[in-house]
C-alpha positions as CSV (number, residue, x, y, z in Angstrom):
1,M,11.6,-5.4,-4.2
2,G,11.8,-6.3,-8.0
3,K,13.2,-2.8,-8.9
4,E,16.4,-1.0,-8.5
5,V,16.4,1.0,-5.1
6,V,18.2,4.2,-5.0
7,L,18.6,5.7,-1.7
8,K,17.9,9.3,-0.5
9,L,19.5,9.2,2.8
10,L,22.5,7.1,4.0
11,P,21.2,3.8,5.6
12,Q,20.9,4.5,9.7
13,T,21.7,1.5,11.8
14,E,20.5,1.0,15.3
15,K,17.8,3.7,14.6
16,E,15.9,4.5,17.7
17,Q,12.1,4.7,17.6
18,R,9.6,5.3,20.3
19,S,6.1,7.1,20.2
20,H,7.0,8.9,23.7
21,P,10.7,9.4,25.6
22,L,9.3,7.6,28.4
23,N,7.8,4.6,26.4
24,R,9.3,1.4,25.6
25,Y,11.9,2.0,22.6
26,V,13.0,-0.1,19.8
27,R,16.5,0.1,18.0
28,L,16.0,-0.6,14.5
29,D,18.7,-2.7,12.7
30,V,18.7,-0.7,9.4
31,W,16.6,2.1,8.2
32,A,16.6,3.7,5.0
33,M,14.5,6.2,2.8
34,D,14.7,5.9,-1.0
35,E,14.5,8.6,-3.6
36,E,10.4,7.9,-3.7
37,D,10.2,8.3,0.2
38,T,9.5,4.6,0.8
39,V,11.2,3.7,3.9
40,Y,12.7,0.3,4.6
41,N,13.5,-1.1,7.7
42,T,15.6,-4.5,7.8
43,E,16.2,-6.8,10.7
44,V,18.1,-9.8,11.6
45,Q,16.5,-12.4,13.6
46,K,19.0,-15.0,15.2
47,E,16.4,-17.3,16.7
48,N,12.8,-18.4,16.1
49,T,11.4,-16.6,19.4
50,G,8.0,-17.7,18.4
51,N,6.7,-14.1,18.3
52,I,8.3,-12.8,15.0
53,P,5.3,-12.0,13.1
54,K,3.8,-9.7,15.6
55,R,7.1,-8.5,16.1
56,S,6.8,-7.4,12.7
57,R,3.5,-6.1,13.6
58,F,4.9,-4.1,16.1
59,Y,7.7,-2.8,14.1
60,Q,5.2,-1.3,11.7
61,A,3.4,0.4,13.8
62,L,6.4,2.1,15.4
63,I,7.5,3.3,12.3
64,D,3.6,4.3,11.0
65,S,3.6,6.4,14.4
66,N,6.8,8.7,13.5
67,L,5.9,9.4,9.9
68,L,3.4,12.0,10.6
69,A,3.7,15.1,12.4
70,P,1.6,15.5,15.9
71,G,-2.1,16.5,15.1
72,E,-1.7,15.6,11.3
73,V,-4.9,14.0,10.1
74,G,-3.5,13.6,6.3
75,F,-3.0,10.0,6.6
76,Q,-2.3,9.8,3.1
77,K,0.7,11.4,3.5
78,L,2.1,8.1,5.3
79,N,5.1,6.8,3.4
80,P,5.0,3.2,1.8
81,V,7.0,1.0,4.5
82,Y,8.8,-2.2,4.0
83,I,9.7,-4.3,6.9
84,I,12.6,-6.8,6.1
85,L,13.1,-9.7,8.2
86,I,16.3,-11.8,7.6
87,C,15.9,-15.3,9.2
88,P,18.6,-18.1,9.3
89,F,15.3,-20.6,9.4
90,D,12.3,-21.3,7.6
91,L,9.5,-19.3,9.6
92,F,6.6,-20.7,7.7
93,G,8.1,-24.0,6.5
94,Y,7.6,-23.8,2.5
95,G,11.5,-23.8,1.4
96,L,10.8,-20.2,0.3
97,Y,13.7,-17.9,0.3
98,R,11.2,-15.0,0.4
99,Y,7.8,-14.6,1.9
100,T,5.9,-11.4,1.3
101,F,2.7,-10.2,2.9
102,R,0.1,-7.5,1.8
103,M,-3.1,-6.9,3.3
104,Q,-5.8,-8.9,1.1
105,C,-9.5,-9.2,1.3
106,E,-10.4,-12.8,2.5
107,E,-14.0,-12.6,0.7
108,V,-12.3,-11.1,-2.6
109,P,-8.9,-12.6,-2.8
110,E,-7.3,-10.3,-5.8
111,L,-8.6,-7.1,-3.8
112,S,-5.6,-5.6,-2.2
113,L,-5.9,-3.1,0.4
114,G,-3.3,-0.8,-0.9
115,D,-2.2,0.6,2.5
116,D,1.5,0.5,1.2
117,A,2.9,-1.3,4.1
118,V,4.5,-4.7,2.8
119,R,6.4,-7.2,5.3
120,I,9.1,-9.6,3.9
121,F,10.7,-12.7,5.4
122,L,13.7,-13.8,4.0
123,N,14.8,-17.2,4.5
124,T,18.6,-18.1,4.2
125,H,17.6,-21.9,4.5
126,G,15.6,-22.0,1.4
127,T,15.7,-24.4,-1.4
128,N,12.6,-23.4,-3.4
129,T,14.6,-20.8,-6.1
130,G,11.6,-20.0,-8.1
131,G,10.7,-16.0,-7.9
132,V,13.8,-14.8,-6.6
133,S,16.9,-13.8,-8.1
134,K,20.2,-15.4,-7.9
135,E,21.7,-12.3,-6.3
136,L,19.4,-12.8,-3.3
137,I,20.0,-16.2,-2.8
138,E,23.7,-15.3,-3.0
139,L,23.3,-12.5,-0.5
140,L,21.3,-14.7,2.0
141,K,24.0,-17.7,2.0
142,Y,26.6,-14.9,2.3
143,M,24.8,-13.0,5.6
144,E,24.7,-16.3,7.3
145,H,28.3,-17.4,6.5
146,T,29.9,-13.7,6.1
147,T,33.2,-15.3,5.0
148,E,36.1,-14.7,2.3
149,E,35.7,-18.4,1.1
150,V,31.6,-17.9,0.7
151,S,32.2,-14.0,-0.9
152,R,34.5,-15.8,-3.7
153,T,31.9,-18.2,-4.8
154,C,29.3,-15.3,-5.2
155,A,29.0,-14.0,-8.7
156,S,27.5,-10.5,-7.1
157,E,29.8,-7.7,-7.4
158,R,27.8,-5.7,-4.7
159,I,28.6,-9.0,-2.2
160,H,32.3,-8.5,-3.2
161,N,32.4,-5.0,-2.2
162,I,30.6,-5.7,1.1
163,Q,33.3,-8.2,1.7
164,K,36.0,-5.7,0.8
165,R,34.5,-3.0,3.1
166,I,34.3,-5.7,6.0
167,R,38.1,-6.7,5.5
168,A,38.9,-2.8,5.6
169,I,37.0,-2.4,8.6
170,K,38.5,-5.7,10.5
171,S,42.0,-4.5,9.5
172,S,41.5,-0.8,11.3
173,E,42.9,-1.1,14.9
174,K,41.9,2.5,15.2
175,I,38.3,1.9,14.2
176,G,38.1,-1.3,16.5
177,V,39.3,0.2,19.4
178,R,37.4,3.3,19.3
179,Y,33.9,1.1,19.0
180,M,34.9,-0.9,22.0
181,Q,35.6,2.1,24.1
182,A,32.4,3.6,23.3
183,W,30.6,0.3,23.6
184,E,32.2,-0.2,27.3
185,E,31.5,3.4,28.2
186,K,27.8,3.2,26.9
187,I,27.2,0.0,29.0
188,M,28.6,1.7,32.3
189,E,26.6,4.8,32.0
190,R,23.6,2.9,31.0
191,N,24.0,0.7,34.0
192,E,24.9,3.8,36.4
193,A,21.9,5.4,35.3
194,R,19.5,2.6,36.0
195,E,21.0,2.1,39.6
196,E,20.8,5.8,40.2
197,G,17.2,5.6,39.1
198,I,16.3,2.7,41.4
199,R,17.9,4.2,44.3
200,E,15.8,7.6,43.7
201,G,12.8,5.3,43.3
202,R,13.1,3.7,46.9
203,A,13.4,7.4,48.3
204,S,10.3,8.8,46.8
205,G,8.0,5.9,45.6
206,L,9.4,3.3,43.3
207,K,7.3,4.5,40.1
208,E,7.9,7.8,40.3
209,G,11.4,7.8,41.5
210,M,12.5,5.6,38.8
211,V,11.3,8.1,36.4
212,Q,12.3,11.5,38.0
213,G,15.6,9.8,39.0
214,G,16.3,8.2,35.8
215,L,15.5,11.5,33.8
216,Q,17.6,13.6,36.3
217,K,20.7,11.2,36.1
218,L,20.3,11.2,32.1
219,Q,20.7,14.9,32.3
220,E,23.7,14.8,34.3
221,Q,25.0,11.9,32.0
222,I,24.5,14.2,29.0
223,E,25.8,17.6,30.4
224,K,29.0,15.1,31.3
225,K,29.3,14.3,27.9
226,V,28.7,17.5,26.4
227,R,31.8,19.2,28.6
228,K,33.7,16.0,27.2
229,G,33.2,17.5,23.7
230,Y,30.8,14.5,22.5
231,S,28.4,15.3,19.6
232,A,24.4,15.3,20.2
233,E,24.4,12.4,17.9
234,D,27.4,10.6,19.7
235,I,25.7,11.1,23.4
236,A,22.3,9.8,21.8
237,E,24.3,6.4,20.8
238,M,26.1,6.0,24.1
239,L,23.2,6.6,26.2
240,E,20.8,4.6,24.0
241,T,18.2,7.5,23.7
242,D,17.1,9.6,21.1
243,I,18.6,12.5,20.1
244,E,15.6,14.9,20.2
245,T,15.8,14.2,24.1
246,V,19.5,14.9,24.0
247,Q,19.0,18.1,22.3
248,K,16.5,19.2,24.9
249,F,18.5,18.6,27.7
250,I,21.5,20.5,26.1
251,K,19.4,23.5,25.6
252,K,18.4,23.8,29.0
């Protein structure tokens, strides 16, 4: 970014974004907002699927659609947004560690659109060190090979702190068991809801049944989780739905 970023809110991992409860949703890897209300979405791409530039466009549109309240026409209130994609390959083939894209005018190249939308593609296999900090290069190498050995070769104190945190998490058996239980239960609940939705669909018309049956099953699962004492946030995570939907069913 070329500046020190101070976050206003704690980063959110796997933050769900969708324009409507029944529309396709995306879980953002890491979502954050700084003290200047700039939004950052960071995604890690494991392989080159051939559609990453358009995937970044989809992320941008989805985030923008959730930044304004319904009916709000004051588009100047849209937050600046950075979409950051970390790739273990050189997507564009120029050997750069960082590729930064902003909207520019083709006829007047020095004219920027100024829409405050920036997309950055980071390449862990970069070879050209120009224009990037040593810390960023170390971080990209560390992200691809997150080991004690690699962290010890880094001069960045931040990377050392990340490794300490990873070490602490790995050594905590309680955290590991809790994570696995939540993950297994989430998978079971999701599969059960999907199967129930399909059965309901066959009984009353496939399309309508899948929607209605799925929503009914979702409500049942939410009520079950509430009785077990789970919070709305935990329920949303387990059932892979947004917290607003969970709260709506809880209030019924």
